KOLGUKE-309093 format. One record per residue (C-alpha): residue number from 1; residue in one letter; x, y, z. Coordinates in Angstrom, 2 decimals. Example, Ala and Ser with C-alpha at 12.3 -4.5 7.8 and 13.67 -1.06 7.14 Angstrom:
REM residues 2
n->1 res->a X->12.30 Y->-4.50 Z->7.80
n->2 res->s X->13.67 Y->-1.06 Z->7.14
This chain:
REM residues 327
n->1 res->m X->11.66 Y->136.68 Z->-81.69
n->2 res->g X->8.92 Y->136.60 Z->-79.11
n->3 res->d X->7.87 Y->140.17 Z->-79.95
n->4 res->e X->7.75 Y->139.37 Z->-83.68
n->5 res->l X->5.57 Y->136.32 Z->-83.02
n->6 res->a X->3.19 Y->138.35 Z->-80.89
n->7 res->v X->2.90 Y->140.95 Z->-83.63
n->8 res->l X->2.11 Y->138.24 Z->-86.22
n->9 res->l X->-0.54 Y->136.71 Z->-83.96
n->10 res->n X->-2.14 Y->140.11 Z->-83.41
n->11 res->l X->-2.21 Y->140.75 Z->-87.16
n->12 res->a X->-3.77 Y->137.34 Z->-87.77
n->13 res->k X->-6.46 Y->138.05 Z->-85.17
n->14 res->l X->-7.14 Y->141.43 Z->-86.69
n->15 res->g X->-7.43 Y->139.91 Z->-90.15
n->16 res->a X->-9.83 Y->137.23 Z->-88.88
n->17 res->r X->-11.99 Y->139.88 Z->-87.23
n->18 res->e X->-12.19 Y->141.75 Z->-90.50
n->19 res->r X->-12.84 Y->138.65 Z->-92.64
n->20 res->i X->-15.56 Y->137.05 Z->-90.52
n->21 res->p X->-18.05 Y->139.94 Z->-90.93
n->22 res->r X->-17.33 Y->140.03 Z->-94.68
n->23 res->i X->-17.93 Y->136.28 Z->-95.03
n->24 res->a X->-21.10 Y->136.48 Z->-92.93
n->25 res->g X->-22.30 Y->139.39 Z->-95.03
n->26 res->s X->-21.69 Y->137.48 Z->-98.26
n->27 res->i X->-23.62 Y->134.49 Z->-96.95
n->28 res->w X->-26.52 Y->136.71 Z->-95.87
n->29 res->r X->-26.64 Y->138.46 Z->-99.25
n->30 res->g X->-26.68 Y->135.17 Z->-101.15
n->31 res->l X->-29.00 Y->133.28 Z->-98.79
n->32 res->p X->-32.38 Y->134.06 Z->-100.39
n->33 res->s X->-31.05 Y->133.23 Z->-103.87
n->34 res->a X->-29.66 Y->129.94 Z->-102.58
n->35 res->l X->-32.98 Y->129.09 Z->-100.90
n->36 res->l X->-34.97 Y->129.85 Z->-104.02
n->37 res->t X->-32.59 Y->127.81 Z->-106.22
n->38 res->w X->-32.91 Y->124.88 Z->-103.81
n->39 res->v X->-36.70 Y->125.06 Z->-103.91
n->40 res->l X->-36.85 Y->125.34 Z->-107.70
n->41 res->a X->-34.55 Y->122.32 Z->-108.09
n->42 res->a X->-36.61 Y->120.29 Z->-105.60
n->43 res->l X->-39.89 Y->121.12 Z->-107.33
n->44 res->l X->-38.43 Y->120.29 Z->-110.74
n->45 res->i X->-37.26 Y->116.92 Z->-109.46
n->46 res->r X->-40.67 Y->116.31 Z->-107.90
n->47 res->l X->-42.36 Y->117.03 Z->-111.24
n->48 res->t X->-40.04 Y->114.75 Z->-113.21
n->49 res->v X->-37.85 Y->111.92 Z->-111.89
n->50 res->r X->-38.82 Y->112.16 Z->-108.19
n->51 res->d X->-36.71 Y->109.52 Z->-106.38
n->52 res->r X->-35.87 Y->107.32 Z->-109.37
n->53 res->l X->-32.24 Y->108.54 Z->-109.51
n->54 res->p X->-30.23 Y->107.87 Z->-106.32
n->55 res->l X->-28.36 Y->111.19 Z->-106.15
n->56 res->l X->-31.35 Y->113.38 Z->-106.99
n->57 res->s X->-33.55 Y->111.37 Z->-104.66
n->58 res->v X->-31.74 Y->112.93 Z->-101.69
n->59 res->l X->-33.12 Y->116.34 Z->-102.64
n->60 res->f X->-36.57 Y->114.78 Z->-103.15
n->61 res->y X->-36.54 Y->113.27 Z->-99.64
n->62 res->m X->-34.99 Y->116.32 Z->-97.96
n->63 res->t X->-37.35 Y->118.84 Z->-99.51
n->64 res->p X->-40.97 Y->117.74 Z->-99.19
n->65 res->l X->-43.58 Y->120.28 Z->-100.21
n->66 res->a X->-44.05 Y->121.65 Z->-96.69
n->67 res->v X->-40.30 Y->122.33 Z->-96.47
n->68 res->s X->-40.31 Y->123.92 Z->-99.94
n->69 res->a X->-43.06 Y->126.27 Z->-98.79
n->70 res->g X->-41.08 Y->127.23 Z->-95.69
n->71 res->l X->-37.79 Y->127.81 Z->-97.56
n->72 res->a X->-39.45 Y->129.90 Z->-100.27
n->73 res->g X->-41.33 Y->131.86 Z->-97.61
n->74 res->a X->-38.07 Y->132.61 Z->-95.79
n->75 res->a X->-36.50 Y->133.87 Z->-99.02
n->76 res->a X->-39.54 Y->136.09 Z->-99.62
n->77 res->l X->-39.28 Y->137.64 Z->-96.15
n->78 res->i X->-35.57 Y->138.41 Z->-96.59
n->79 res->w X->-36.20 Y->140.09 Z->-99.93
n->80 res->l X->-39.13 Y->142.02 Z->-98.48
n->81 res->r X->-36.82 Y->143.38 Z->-95.81
n->82 res->r X->-34.43 Y->144.47 Z->-98.56
n->83 res->r X->-37.32 Y->145.96 Z->-100.56
n->84 res->c X->-36.60 Y->143.70 Z->-103.53
n->85 res->w X->-40.27 Y->143.58 Z->-104.43
n->86 res->r X->-40.14 Y->141.46 Z->-107.58
n->87 res->l X->-37.93 Y->138.78 Z->-106.07
n->88 res->a X->-40.04 Y->138.79 Z->-102.91
n->89 res->g X->-43.16 Y->138.35 Z->-105.03
n->90 res->l X->-41.57 Y->135.47 Z->-106.96
n->91 res->a X->-40.48 Y->133.65 Z->-103.79
n->92 res->g X->-43.81 Y->134.34 Z->-102.08
n->93 res->g X->-45.71 Y->132.97 Z->-105.06
n->94 res->l X->-43.58 Y->129.84 Z->-105.01
n->95 res->a X->-44.21 Y->129.44 Z->-101.28
n->96 res->l X->-47.95 Y->129.73 Z->-101.83
n->97 res->l X->-47.84 Y->127.26 Z->-104.73
n->98 res->s X->-45.92 Y->124.73 Z->-102.62
n->99 res->a X->-48.32 Y->125.15 Z->-99.69
n->100 res->i X->-51.37 Y->124.62 Z->-101.93
n->101 res->w X->-49.74 Y->121.59 Z->-103.56
n->102 res->f X->-49.00 Y->120.15 Z->-100.11
n->103 res->h X->-52.58 Y->120.75 Z->-98.98
n->104 res->v X->-54.06 Y->119.07 Z->-102.06
n->105 res->s X->-51.69 Y->116.08 Z->-102.17
n->106 res->a X->-51.22 Y->115.34 Z->-98.45
n->107 res->g X->-54.57 Y->116.43 Z->-97.04
n->108 res->a X->-57.79 Y->114.44 Z->-96.86
n->109 res->r X->-61.23 Y->114.80 Z->-95.36
n->110 res->h X->-63.51 Y->111.78 Z->-95.13
n->111 res->s X->-66.70 Y->111.23 Z->-93.20
n->112 res->v X->-66.96 Y->107.89 Z->-91.43
n->113 res->p X->-69.30 Y->105.68 Z->-93.46
n->114 res->p X->-72.36 Y->104.26 Z->-91.70
n->115 res->g X->-72.44 Y->100.69 Z->-90.52
n->116 res->p X->-70.76 Y->98.69 Z->-87.76
n->117 res->a X->-67.04 Y->99.08 Z->-87.21
n->118 res->g X->-64.74 Y->96.11 Z->-87.41
n->119 res->e X->-61.37 Y->95.44 Z->-85.86
n->120 res->r X->-58.96 Y->98.22 Z->-84.98
n->121 res->i X->-55.38 Y->98.01 Z->-86.25
n->122 res->v X->-52.42 Y->100.09 Z->-85.07
n->123 res->f X->-49.01 Y->100.48 Z->-86.63
n->124 res->w X->-46.29 Y->102.46 Z->-84.86
n->125 res->n X->-42.57 Y->103.01 Z->-85.04
n->126 res->a X->-41.85 Y->102.94 Z->-81.32
n->127 res->g X->-38.61 Y->104.90 Z->-81.70
n->128 res->r X->-36.54 Y->102.30 Z->-79.82
n->129 res->g X->-38.24 Y->103.38 Z->-76.61
n->130 res->v X->-36.05 Y->106.48 Z->-76.32
n->131 res->m X->-38.88 Y->108.31 Z->-74.53
n->132 res->g X->-39.52 Y->105.36 Z->-72.19
n->133 res->w X->-41.11 Y->101.98 Z->-72.84
n->134 res->e X->-43.75 Y->102.41 Z->-70.16
n->135 res->g X->-45.06 Y->105.51 Z->-71.90
n->136 res->v X->-45.10 Y->103.65 Z->-75.22
n->137 res->t X->-47.13 Y->100.80 Z->-73.75
n->138 res->r X->-49.62 Y->103.16 Z->-72.06
n->139 res->t X->-50.18 Y->104.92 Z->-75.38
n->140 res->l X->-50.73 Y->101.61 Z->-77.17
n->141 res->q X->-53.09 Y->100.35 Z->-74.48
n->142 res->g X->-55.15 Y->103.50 Z->-74.90
n->143 res->f X->-55.88 Y->102.62 Z->-78.54
n->144 res->d X->-57.62 Y->99.39 Z->-77.48
n->145 res->a X->-56.56 Y->97.80 Z->-80.78
n->146 res->d X->-57.18 Y->94.24 Z->-81.93
n->147 res->l X->-53.96 Y->94.06 Z->-83.96
n->148 res->i X->-50.75 Y->95.97 Z->-83.23
n->149 res->g X->-47.66 Y->96.11 Z->-85.43
n->150 res->l X->-44.47 Y->97.74 Z->-84.15
n->151 res->v X->-41.00 Y->98.42 Z->-85.51
n->152 res->e X->-38.01 Y->99.64 Z->-83.52
n->153 res->a X->-39.69 Y->97.82 Z->-80.65
n->154 res->g X->-36.60 Y->96.72 Z->-78.76
n->155 res->p X->-33.88 Y->94.10 Z->-78.98
n->156 res->s X->-34.53 Y->90.43 Z->-79.78
n->157 res->s X->-34.15 Y->89.25 Z->-76.21
n->158 res->r X->-36.15 Y->87.12 Z->-73.78
n->159 res->e X->-36.47 Y->90.09 Z->-71.46
n->160 res->m X->-38.02 Y->92.28 Z->-74.13
n->161 res->a X->-40.32 Y->89.52 Z->-75.30
n->162 res->q X->-41.50 Y->89.02 Z->-71.73
n->163 res->f X->-41.97 Y->92.79 Z->-71.36
n->164 res->w X->-44.48 Y->92.88 Z->-74.22
n->165 res->r X->-46.29 Y->89.77 Z->-73.00
n->166 res->d X->-46.61 Y->91.19 Z->-69.49
n->167 res->r X->-48.03 Y->94.51 Z->-70.77
n->168 res->f X->-50.43 Y->92.87 Z->-73.22
n->169 res->p X->-51.64 Y->89.66 Z->-71.54
n->170 res->a X->-54.80 Y->89.47 Z->-73.69
n->171 res->y X->-52.73 Y->89.32 Z->-76.89
n->172 res->q X->-50.67 Y->86.70 Z->-78.61
n->173 res->v X->-47.25 Y->88.29 Z->-79.07
n->174 res->s X->-44.75 Y->87.52 Z->-81.81
n->175 res->g X->-41.29 Y->89.05 Z->-81.37
n->176 res->p X->-39.36 Y->91.18 Z->-80.92
n->177 res->e X->-37.59 Y->89.75 Z->-83.94
n->178 res->r X->-35.21 Y->92.16 Z->-85.69
n->179 res->g X->-36.97 Y->94.97 Z->-83.82
n->180 res->m X->-40.46 Y->94.00 Z->-85.04
n->181 res->v X->-43.39 Y->92.96 Z->-82.86
n->182 res->l X->-46.87 Y->91.80 Z->-83.88
n->183 res->m X->-49.61 Y->91.41 Z->-81.26
n->184 res->a X->-53.16 Y->90.23 Z->-81.81
n->185 res->r X->-56.30 Y->89.44 Z->-79.86
n->186 res->g X->-56.37 Y->86.18 Z->-81.73
n->187 res->t X->-53.86 Y->83.78 Z->-83.22
n->188 res->v X->-50.57 Y->84.81 Z->-84.79
n->189 res->i X->-48.59 Y->82.35 Z->-86.90
n->190 res->e X->-45.18 Y->83.65 Z->-87.93
n->191 res->r X->-44.60 Y->82.58 Z->-91.50
n->192 res->k X->-41.29 Y->84.16 Z->-92.40
n->193 res->m X->-38.84 Y->86.92 Z->-91.52
n->194 res->g X->-36.76 Y->88.22 Z->-94.39
n->195 res->d X->-34.94 Y->91.04 Z->-96.14
n->196 res->l X->-36.30 Y->93.44 Z->-98.74
n->197 res->g X->-33.41 Y->93.13 Z->-101.14
n->198 res->g X->-31.03 Y->94.64 Z->-98.60
n->199 res->g X->-33.18 Y->97.77 Z->-98.44
n->200 res->g X->-35.11 Y->96.78 Z->-95.32
n->201 res->k X->-36.76 Y->93.87 Z->-93.55
n->202 res->y X->-40.17 Y->92.32 Z->-93.24
n->203 res->g X->-42.18 Y->89.88 Z->-91.19
n->204 res->h X->-44.94 Y->87.77 Z->-92.74
n->205 res->y X->-47.63 Y->86.60 Z->-90.33
n->206 res->e X->-50.91 Y->84.76 Z->-90.67
n->207 res->v X->-53.37 Y->86.27 Z->-88.22
n->208 res->h X->-56.75 Y->84.85 Z->-87.20
n->209 res->l X->-58.75 Y->87.74 Z->-85.84
n->210 res->a X->-62.45 Y->87.84 Z->-84.89
n->211 res->g X->-63.39 Y->85.05 Z->-87.26
n->212 res->r X->-61.35 Y->86.26 Z->-90.20
n->213 res->s X->-57.93 Y->85.26 Z->-91.50
n->214 res->l X->-55.44 Y->87.90 Z->-92.65
n->215 res->d X->-51.95 Y->87.84 Z->-94.07
n->216 res->v X->-49.98 Y->90.67 Z->-92.47
n->217 res->l X->-46.72 Y->92.02 Z->-93.87
n->218 res->l X->-44.89 Y->94.18 Z->-91.32
n->219 res->v X->-42.09 Y->96.17 Z->-92.99
n->220 res->d X->-39.27 Y->98.44 Z->-91.94
n->221 res->f X->-37.33 Y->100.06 Z->-94.80
n->222 res->r X->-33.79 Y->101.34 Z->-94.35
n->223 res->s X->-33.62 Y->105.09 Z->-93.83
n->224 res->d X->-30.47 Y->105.70 Z->-95.91
n->225 res->p X->-31.43 Y->108.60 Z->-98.25
n->226 res->f X->-28.63 Y->107.66 Z->-100.66
n->227 res->r X->-29.96 Y->104.13 Z->-101.20
n->228 res->s X->-32.56 Y->103.55 Z->-103.91
n->229 res->r X->-35.89 Y->102.12 Z->-102.76
n->230 res->r X->-36.33 Y->100.30 Z->-106.10
n->231 res->e X->-35.18 Y->96.88 Z->-104.91
n->232 res->a X->-37.04 Y->97.02 Z->-101.59
n->233 res->f X->-40.33 Y->97.89 Z->-103.26
n->234 res->a X->-39.79 Y->95.26 Z->-105.96
n->235 res->r X->-39.30 Y->92.59 Z->-103.29
n->236 res->l X->-42.39 Y->93.78 Z->-101.40
n->237 res->i X->-44.50 Y->93.74 Z->-104.58
n->238 res->d X->-43.34 Y->90.17 Z->-105.24
n->239 res->l X->-44.49 Y->89.14 Z->-101.75
n->240 res->i X->-47.87 Y->90.82 Z->-102.28
n->241 res->d X->-48.37 Y->89.18 Z->-105.67
n->242 res->r X->-47.85 Y->85.76 Z->-104.11
n->243 res->l X->-50.76 Y->86.55 Z->-101.77
n->244 res->a X->-53.03 Y->87.98 Z->-104.47
n->245 res->d X->-55.96 Y->85.70 Z->-103.59
n->246 res->r X->-55.73 Y->86.45 Z->-99.85
n->247 res->p X->-56.85 Y->89.38 Z->-97.67
n->248 res->v X->-53.59 Y->91.24 Z->-97.00
n->249 res->i X->-52.57 Y->94.13 Z->-94.77
n->250 res->v X->-49.19 Y->95.79 Z->-95.29
n->251 res->m X->-48.06 Y->98.17 Z->-92.58
n->252 res->g X->-44.77 Y->99.69 Z->-91.64
n->253 res->d X->-42.22 Y->102.45 Z->-91.66
n->254 res->f X->-41.42 Y->102.75 Z->-95.35
n->255 res->n X->-38.88 Y->105.53 Z->-94.76
n->256 res->t X->-40.20 Y->106.67 Z->-98.13
n->257 res->p X->-42.95 Y->109.26 Z->-98.70
n->258 res->v X->-46.19 Y->107.96 Z->-100.11
n->259 res->d X->-45.68 Y->109.98 Z->-103.31
n->260 res->s X->-42.46 Y->108.12 Z->-104.14
n->261 res->a X->-42.20 Y->106.90 Z->-107.72
n->262 res->f X->-41.64 Y->103.39 Z->-106.38
n->263 res->a X->-44.92 Y->103.38 Z->-104.44
n->264 res->a X->-47.00 Y->103.45 Z->-107.64
n->265 res->p X->-47.04 Y->99.63 Z->-108.13
n->266 res->l X->-48.12 Y->99.28 Z->-104.50
n->267 res->a X->-51.02 Y->101.68 Z->-105.06
n->268 res->e X->-52.09 Y->99.62 Z->-108.09
n->269 res->r X->-52.55 Y->96.55 Z->-105.91
n->270 res->l X->-53.59 Y->97.88 Z->-102.50
n->271 res->t X->-55.51 Y->100.78 Z->-100.98
n->272 res->n X->-53.77 Y->103.25 Z->-98.72
n->273 res->a X->-55.76 Y->103.45 Z->-95.48
n->274 res->f X->-55.34 Y->107.21 Z->-95.08
n->275 res->d X->-56.42 Y->107.87 Z->-98.66
n->276 res->a X->-59.53 Y->105.76 Z->-98.02
n->277 res->g X->-60.60 Y->107.16 Z->-94.65
n->278 res->g X->-58.16 Y->109.68 Z->-93.22
n->279 res->n X->-58.64 Y->113.26 Z->-92.05
n->280 res->g X->-56.07 Y->116.02 Z->-91.88
n->281 res->y X->-52.62 Y->115.45 Z->-93.36
n->282 res->n X->-50.87 Y->112.14 Z->-93.94
n->283 res->v X->-47.45 Y->113.25 Z->-92.63
n->284 res->t X->-46.05 Y->111.22 Z->-89.71
n->285 res->w X->-42.37 Y->112.22 Z->-89.24
n->286 res->p X->-40.61 Y->113.91 Z->-87.52
n->287 res->v X->-42.73 Y->114.68 Z->-84.46
n->288 res->p X->-43.46 Y->117.40 Z->-83.33
n->289 res->v X->-43.36 Y->118.96 Z->-86.83
n->290 res->p X->-43.98 Y->116.12 Z->-89.28
n->291 res->v X->-43.42 Y->116.79 Z->-92.98
n->292 res->l X->-43.03 Y->113.27 Z->-94.47
n->293 res->s X->-45.59 Y->110.46 Z->-94.84
n->294 res->l X->-43.24 Y->107.61 Z->-93.89
n->295 res->d X->-45.62 Y->105.44 Z->-91.83
n->296 res->q X->-48.34 Y->103.76 Z->-93.86
n->297 res->v X->-50.99 Y->101.03 Z->-93.77
n->298 res->w X->-52.22 Y->99.41 Z->-96.99
n->299 res->a X->-54.98 Y->96.84 Z->-97.52
n->300 res->s X->-55.96 Y->94.51 Z->-100.35
n->301 res->p X->-59.44 Y->94.72 Z->-101.95
n->302 res->q X->-60.64 Y->91.83 Z->-99.75
n->303 res->v X->-60.17 Y->94.01 Z->-96.63
n->304 res->g X->-62.75 Y->96.72 Z->-96.00
n->305 res->l X->-61.49 Y->100.03 Z->-94.59
n->306 res->k X->-63.68 Y->102.31 Z->-92.49
n->307 res->s X->-61.44 Y->105.05 Z->-91.09
n->308 res->c X->-57.81 Y->106.05 Z->-90.46
n->309 res->e X->-56.42 Y->108.30 Z->-87.75
n->310 res->l X->-52.94 Y->109.71 Z->-87.08
n->311 res->p X->-52.91 Y->110.51 Z->-83.34
n->312 res->w X->-50.41 Y->112.88 Z->-81.73
n->313 res->t X->-47.95 Y->111.65 Z->-79.12
n->314 res->l X->-44.44 Y->112.62 Z->-78.01
n->315 res->r X->-43.54 Y->109.03 Z->-77.10
n->316 res->s X->-41.80 Y->108.58 Z->-80.46
n->317 res->d X->-40.57 Y->110.70 Z->-83.35
n->318 res->h X->-43.22 Y->108.95 Z->-85.49
n->319 res->r X->-47.00 Y->109.33 Z->-85.28
n->320 res->p X->-48.99 Y->106.10 Z->-84.95
n->321 res->v X->-51.39 Y->105.00 Z->-87.69
n->322 res->v X->-54.73 Y->103.76 Z->-86.35
n->323 res->v X->-57.03 Y->102.02 Z->-88.85
n->324 res->t X->-60.55 Y->100.74 Z->-88.28
n->325 res->l X->-61.75 Y->97.99 Z->-90.58
n->326 res->a X->-65.28 Y->97.70 Z->-91.90
n->327 res->r X->-67.30 Y->94.63 Z->-91.05
């Protein structure tokens, strides 16, 4: 019995050794076709429904244009190696198209307009301090900002609140509340903390800064790719409409690219700071190779925008957004 079992085990091992190369070979042969199909589906969704449909939105979020360019380029290289010239040309053309589309839609180049600069505003997803809170605070201090908004900025505890006050003694600090912190060289009045229809959270603050009064909405959308952003954006738009006669700044981690179908009503009411004064590309996540424009600052027509920067730092998986207002 023992000999028979040993023979069966040896046969099973031999069969596995024979099957694994065949399976790997099948995957390798079908890989470029699978990559190209994925890219074509993602581009079709981007041209039509985008993220309006929950199931298809996953492909929209997972395959931004920079990723489409990379996947199509990989398919082209595989087919080139196999000397499948037509297929390689098709995939290479699609990679080039995606790269150009990304450059046109995500890139910007603005010269700083003349005139005195106003207050500096920083938004940053601090990444829960995974890379160390002291490094996060040193980075923030280096921006010398007048108004700082943070999400994922630590637990709602006395110790964490005292931490931020100790590191920024010249600021009035609100929070952490639900992971959000707002700090200003001025006066901060917390108006309300609430939910965005279950799709995220927000803080509403009235800020008095350098002789001007601003309503600030600090937002942090849920990152679940299977959850529609429709309700969260609808709730945010309702909050903005209630402040239509006020100077308003909306900043946060939207966990939604700026070209989302649901961001259109926001763009009708407010100006995206990067679109108004940014340079380079608007992508902020994931560091060190960002491909999605998740972190955004928006301003109402009553707020003048001068410039917008997206600095590089390894202290979080998100790039900060630094905005300078116009006087």
